[in-house]
C-alpha positions, 0 to 999 in steps of 0.5 A, a space after each residue: 418019139 413019144 413017151 408012153 410011161 414016166 420011165 421013158 422021160 428024161 426031163 419033166 416039169 410039173 407046174 413049175 413056177 418062178 417069181 422075181 418080186 411081182 414078176 411071174 417069170 415061169 408060170 405053172 410050166 408043165 413039160 415032158 421030154 422023152 429020152 433021146 429027143 432034141 427039144 426046142 424051147 422057143 418064144 418071144 423075148 422075155 417069155 421065160 425060156 432062159 429062166 426055165 433053163 436056170 431053174 432046171 440046172 439049179 441056178 435058181 430055186 423054183 417057187 413051186 412045182 416039181 422037176 424030175 430027171 429020169 424019175 428022180 425029183 431034182 428041184 430041191 438039189 444044188 447045182 452040183 448035185 443036179 450035174 451029178 444026176 446027169 444034167 449039163 448046160 451051156 450058156 449064151 454068155 461064155 462061162 469059161 475061165 479065161 486064165 485057164 487053158 481050153 483043155 483045163 476048162 473042159 476037164 472041170 466037170 470030171 475033176 470036180 467029180 473026183 473031189 466028190 469021190 469019183 474013181 475015174 483015172 486021171 489019165 482017162 479023164 485027160 484022154 476023154 478031154 482031148 478026144 472031145 476037143 478033137 470032136 469039136 475041132 479045137 484039139 489044136 487049141 487045147 493049150 491056148 488060154 480060154 480068153 483067146 477064143 472067139 464067141 463061137 469057139 467058146 461055145 464049142 468048148 462049153 459043148 465039150 465041157 458038157 460032154 465030160 459030165 458022167 453020167 450024162 442024160 440031158 444037155 440044156 443049151 441057151 442060145 448056142 447059135 447067137 452071134 456065131 459064125 456060120 461055119 461054127 454053127 454047122 459044127 455045133 449042129 453036127 455035134 448035137 446031132 452026132 451025140 444024140 444019134 450015137 449016145 442018145 443024149 437028150 437036148 433042150 435048146 433055147 434059140 431064136 434061130 428057126 433054121 437051125 431048130 428046124 434041122 435039129 428038133 423033133 418038137 418044140 415047146 413055145 412059151 409066152 409070159 412064163 407059160 407054155 402056150 403050144 407044143 408040136 413040130 415047128 410047122 405045127 406051132 408056126 401055124 398056131 394062132 395063139 403062137 402067131 399072136 404071141 409073136 406078132 401081137 395080131 
């Protein structure tokens, strides 16, 4: 899928920059993700991928450049404001509240929206939470405390929680397959593909797992030293000499 006009873009960065002291973690990154695309964000360790996701979701404030979501500039918004614009995310290290139940963790985005004036009925919110847990095969554990979950199960709960965000335009995923059992990897991939297919949810996925990205992604963006060095299909970038040098140093 290609964007022919800015209105087709869900997520766009223009010259995005983030520094930590003397380190340029993200260096002039420009990237455009069309609506309904599953985009991979890859690169060697330390290339700036997770920092990019943290900037996109508002955890870090960029030092320069712009971020646009569905044409609206979001780089000066707080994280909860960015979420309200339709951005959800998952974390490599689980950010669940261990003392809360699985269902309570999933409901958090919708309950937070109620505090900000949303008028969704509470019964409707709870029912959607139940359906989303069933969607990720964890409905039977809805009353368990989140601290009881495995790493893979925690990722499934994060996905269900992300899907509670309304409206939802894009999900940012940071290493969703790292350390996850193969069976749960398959469930995660099927959830991504189904939400993309049925609800046109756009995904930006940071991962080192090439087999999973090959199954999921129409295109990938490659980063090194904070910069975009290539973009295309996995097959195209795998044969790019600049990418090979970044990964192999040859």
